N, C-alpha and C positions, 0 to 999 in steps of 0.2 A: 166205400164210399162214392158219392155222388160228386158229380164234375160238371159242369156248368160253362157255355161261352170259351168251349175250345173248340177248334177244326176239327170235322167229322176224320181229315187226313194226319190227327196229329196221332191218334194212335196206331199210325204205321211203325214197324222197323225203324227205329232210328238209329242214324248216321253214326260211323265209329267216333268216338270222342278227338278232339286234337290230343289233349292229355290224359292220363291216368294220376288216379290217388287215391290212397287207403285215407278213412280218416278214424281215430280211437278218441273215445269220450264222447263220440257223437251228439249226444243228448236229443234233442226233437226234430234236427235237423237245421237249423238255424244257419252253421255254418256250411252243410253241405248243400243246401239251398244255393249260397252265395257262389260257392266254387263249381257250382253246376252250372249257372249262368254266366260265369266265365270261361266255360270251355273245358271243364274237366270233367271226366266220366267217374265213376267212383266204382274201386274193386272190390270194398269192402268198407262197411259201418259199422262201429264195435261201440257199443254202451250196454253198460250195466243194469240200468233201472229200469226195469220190465217194463211200465208206461210208455218211457219216453224209446224204449225199443218196439215197442206196438206202435207208435205214431208212426218211426221211421221202416215197419214194416207194411203197414197200409198203404202209404204212401208211395213208398216205390212199387208195390203191386200195385196202383188204380189209376196213378198222377197218369196224363196223358203225354205229359212231356221228360217222362222219367221211364221210357220206352229202351234203353238200350241197356240202363242198370237192371229194367226186369228181366235182360234174356244174361247178363254178366255179374251184376253184383251180390255179392254173400254180407246179405245183411244178417247180421247175428243174432240170434235169440240173446237173453239178457246175457253177457259176457264181462266179465272182471277183464279189463287189459292186462293186468298179470297174468292171466291163462292164457290169454292169445297167442298163437302159434299159425305164422300166416300157413306152413306146412301141412296142419292140420283142418283149418278153418277157412281155407280161402280153395272153394273147390269149383264153382260155376268161375270165377276170374280165375283160376288159376295155370289155364292155357293162355290168358291176354298179359298176366305178370310176365310168364316166360317168355313171351313172344316180343313183349314190348317194353319191359321194366318198370318200374317207376317211377312218376313225375315226380311226386308229389306226398308226402307224407303232413299231414293236419292232423291239430288237434286243440282241443279246449279242455285242458287238464285242467283237474279242480282247482277253484278257485281260494277255496274257504282257509289253506296253508299260507296265505295272502293279503287277505283280506284283513279288512280293520273288524268285524263283525265276528269271522275267526281266529282270532287272537293270533295271526299272522307267526304261527311258531313255526313257518318254513320249512326247510328239510327234519324236522324234529316233529313233524306231524305225520301222520300216517296216509296220512290222503295226498301227500307229495307225490306224485307223476311223473316228475320230468326224468329222475332216473331210469324209468320202463319208458319212457321216451326217447330219451338217449341209446337207450339198447336197443329201440326198434329201429331206430335211424341206421345205429351201424351192423344189423340185422339185414333189412331189408335193402340200404343204400337209394334213398329216391333221390333224385337229383336235385330236387329243394326239401326245404321243410322250412312249415310255419304253424308256431307255436302261440295259443294268444291263451289269457289271462288276465287278473284284476290289475288294477293299478297301481293297487298296492304292492307289488313285487318290484317296482320302480323307488319305491320308498330307499335313502339311503343304509338302512339295515341292513336291504336285501345285497348291497353292493357287492359283498364278496363270494354269495350264492352267484351272482348272476357272471359274475367272472369267472367261478367255476365252470358253467356249463358253457359261457363263449369258450374257454379252454380246451373242455372235451369235446368239443364241436370241434374246433381250428386250431387248436394247440395253444399253448402261453404258459403264463404264471398266476397263480393267485396263493390268497394267504388261508391258508387251512384252519381247522377249528381250533386246534391251538397257537397261531398267532403264525407258527413258520411259513414259510412262499413254498410253494406245490408247486412241480412242473407236470403239464400233461403232451401227451403227444399227440391229440386230437386222432380225428378218425374219418379229416380231408375234405372238411365243410370251411365257410366262409360265411362267417355272419354278416351280412350287408346292411342288419336296422335292427333293433331292438328298441321299441319306444313308444308314443301312446297314440291313438287315433281316438278323435270323439264324435263315437254314432251320429251326429246332430250333424255333423258337415258332411253326410254321407246320405240328407235327407230322411231320418231317422225321428220324427219327432220327443225325441227325448234325451236327454244328460247321459249319457252312459261311453267315458273312458275305457277302451281298453288295452290293455299292452301286447303288445305284437311281436315276435322273433322271426325274422324272416333270413333264413338262410340256405346257401347253393354249394353243392359237393364241386369242388375246387376245378376240377376235369370240366366241370359245363361250364361256371362261370370266367374264366379265363381272362378275356377282354373285356367281356360283356359289363355294360353298368348298370347297376339294378339302381329304378326309381320311384320311390318311395309315394305311396300314393296323394296325390291331391284334393282336394274339397272339391266336391263336386255340387254343391250348395252355396254358394254365398248368403242365402239368406235362409235361415230355419224353417222346418216345417213346424207350423203352430200344431198345438192337439186340438184347437178346434177346427183347425183346414182338415186335419188327416179324419179326428172322426166326426164329419158333422154328418156325414152320409150316413154311416152305422147309427147313429144317435137317433138321426130324424126316422131309420126303421124302425127303429124301436119305439116312438114314441106314435108314429100313424095309425097303429091300430087302433088308437084312443081317444083319433080326431075324430070320430062320428060319436055319439050314445053320450052314458051317463056321466060318462069320464073325459068329455071334449075339453072341457075349460079347463082341469086341472093338466092334462096333457098339454094341451097348447103352452100353458103358463110354464109349466113345469121347462118342457124344452126351448123356449127363447129364455128364459132364468139360465138358465145353463149354457146355452151358445152364445148370449151377450154376456158372460162372466168371463168363459176363456177369449171370448175375443179382447172384452177389455183388458185381460192379463195380459196378452200378446202386446197389445199397442203400450202398455205400461213399461214392457219388459227388453220393447224393439231394441232398443237400445243397446240392450247385452244383449242378444241373441233370442230374442221371442219368449214365446210362452210355449216351451217345450216341456215335455212330461219330466217329474224328479227319474231318478233310478230306478226302475220295476226290480222287485226281487224275488227269487223264489221262496227264501221261506227255509226253514227245517221242517222236516217228516219227524224231528221229537217235538212238534209246539201240533197245534189246534188249525184250523181252517186258515183258509189263505186271505191276508189284505194284501195292501200297495203300499206296504214298509213300514221304516220305524215313523216316530211320530214327527219327525220332519218332513217327512215324504209325503205323510199324511196332512201334514199342512199347508205343503204347496199343491196337493191337489186340491184341495178345498180352494184355495184360490184360484184352480181354473174350474170352479164350481164340479165336483167331483167329491164324493163320497167314498173316502177309503179305507173305511173301517171292514171292507168284506170286499166279495165278490159275486155278481148278480148271473143268474140262471140267463140263459141264452133267452132267445123272443120269443119259443116258442114253450119250452120249458115254463117261463115266468107267467103265461094266459093258464097255462097245462095244471099249475099249482097255484095260483092268484097271489103272487110275490108283489104284485105291482107298487106296493105303499113301501116294500123293502129298497126295492130293486130300482125303482121309476120315481115315485113320486116323494121319497123321504126330504124334509126339511134341509138336510144340508147336500143335495142334488143327489143326479144318479151314480148307482158302482158303476164299474166297466163291468161286462162280460169278460169271459176267455178271449173271444176273435177279439175283443177291442185292446185287449192285453197286446194281443198279435200282430195288432197295427200300430201300436205303439213300440214295438220291437221290432217291425217293418218286415214282417211275415208275410208272404204273398197271403191273398183273401181265400183262395181254397184248400190251402194246406189246413191237415187234418189233425186234430190232437184224439190221444187216446186217454182212457183212463174217465174217472169221473170228475166233478168240476174241478177241486182242488189238487189233484193228480195233472189236470191239463197244467192250471195255471200256473203248479211248479214250474214245468215243464218251459211256460213261456218266460217266465220272470228270471228263469237259469241261462236263459239261449242267449248266442253273438247272434247278432242283427245282420241278417241277409246282405243288407247294402253294404257294409263294411268288408263283409267274408271276399263279397263281389269284389269290389275294389281292391283289396290286397293279393285276391286271386287275378286277377286282369294285370296285377302289377308282376309278381311271379310268372303269368302265362308271357309277358313280352320277355323275359330274359330266356324263356326254356324254346322263344321263338327262335328269336334271335340266334342263340347258340346253336340249333341245329339247324340255321342259315347257313351258319357260318363254315360250321362242320361240314357240309355239304360242300361249298365252294370248293374246302381244301381234301376232298377227296378226290 
């Protein structure tokens, strides 16, 4: 993977990070990027999808800013988290874990059990990995826990299930399947927050609400107060602003020559449409994108979501019926009429979808176009992960200082 615009000394061996983390269900690295930016050095990244695992391996192996992980992080081959055993799989990171312990166990456990598209079967869905996450918390005893999921898990129908998860972490009662009250002694954690964060409040040009659980080991938290992340952007970043540079770069090769007139007209039309939509919605949050979805492997090629999402993209000047080839492939295969010049506007490339998710531009995705898009569509936006990571780091840092003073 080629990297550009990085300082020459950025490939030097990185300093040991302030905090350590292990991430399960890591996907294409959205959460890992954000936590890395917040000061966490990853000891292991666990992911079952072969393409997403390839994305993690490729970026950790070559990214200039991930030098510490290159030396110390076990980026596992495609691995079911149910089969993950730290005594077996942690090789490079074993000594660091022994010496420092684990500051954070994080994971975006599968969303379908709690999403409306996934029929909201909850704990009855075989894809529910909350029990495995809790088992790993008990086994690894991290100082903090972060679990991400879709907004649907906060629906009233899952009140009892959420209560059961809290009770298993911190102790307490909940209503069991038979309606009877169940008591659990817990495993020594305190759930500080389980609430929804909206990605557009953190500079992500997309409506993407995510439910986040944050908990700390009780002996770590003690008298330290946890502060839920505050929005970093009062004014949302619009699709027009986020994509203007990359969209111009796609059209510019055609600004001279036989297709010059249509290229300029199509670019100007897209930009004008997107900017107009932003102005129309500025009082309601601006012209941000609808929620990207990764889609199911059981279906065909990727597109930008259900009919309602496609309609929202159309109002932003984008054709949501498919995903475009990247700029070079478009020219090589001659797909301009489909990707750029169609009557319904340009389609997005995978890299533009990644911009909508808040990925840094240098992050590379493994696999074919559809596999890459699905990784992007299923991701947790890095800026949101960074905000939550920083809020967790604040507590860990304060607890460390408190304990030093008492020593």
